[in-house]
C-alpha positions, 0 to 999 in steps of 0.5 A, spaced: 164 296 568 159 299 563 158 293 560 156 289 567 152 296 569 148 295 564 146 287 565 144 289 571 140 294 568 136 289 564 136 285 570 132 289 574 127 292 569 125 285 567 124 287 560 121 292 561 125 298 557 122 305 560 124 303 567 131 300 565 132 308 562 129 309 569 134 305 573 141 307 569 138 314 570 138 314 578 145 310 577 148 317 575 144 320 582 147 316 587 155 317 588 157 310 592 163 308 589 162 303 584 168 298 583 167 291 584 161 287 582 158 287 588 157 296 589 155 296 582 149 290 583 149 295 591 148 302 587 143 298 581 139 295 587 138 302 591 136 306 583 130 300 581 127 302 588 128 309 587 125 308 580 119 303 582 115 309 585 112 306 590 106 309 593 111 316 594 104 318 591 099 317 597 106 319 602 107 326 599 100 329 595 095 324 599 090 328 603 092 328 612 087 325 615 086 326 623 085 319 626 078 322 628 076 321 621 075 327 615 072 334 617 076 333 624 080 338 625 088 335 625 089 334 633 083 333 636 083 340 636 081 341 643 084 347 645 088 349 651 084 345 656 086 338 651 093 339 650 096 335 655 102 338 661 107 335 657 106 338 650 106 345 655 112 344 657 115 342 651 113 350 647 115 353 653 122 352 651 119 355 644 118 361 648 110 359 648 106 361 655 099 358 657 096 366 654 099 364 648 095 357 648 088 360 651 090 365 645 092 361 639 088 354 641 081 357 640 
């Protein structure tokens, strides 16, 4: 089994020793069975995806920019009058009153 795992790691890393090391480390983090060659390949594929670090920095560390563009308040900043009745109804389920909307949404 160990030989099969390392063979799959080498193939996925395509000659990059750092990537191969990351795949091996992430492989150990994944809690999936590895009794067959197919199970090893599936677990290694998941470890490869985790190791590629594709774009996750942008999602975690990137700035939150509202659709109106940088500098505009998130949510449009429309105040209580700009909040739809559906959103207000949803807020009421959590104990928010119309006075709360007026007080906190200025």
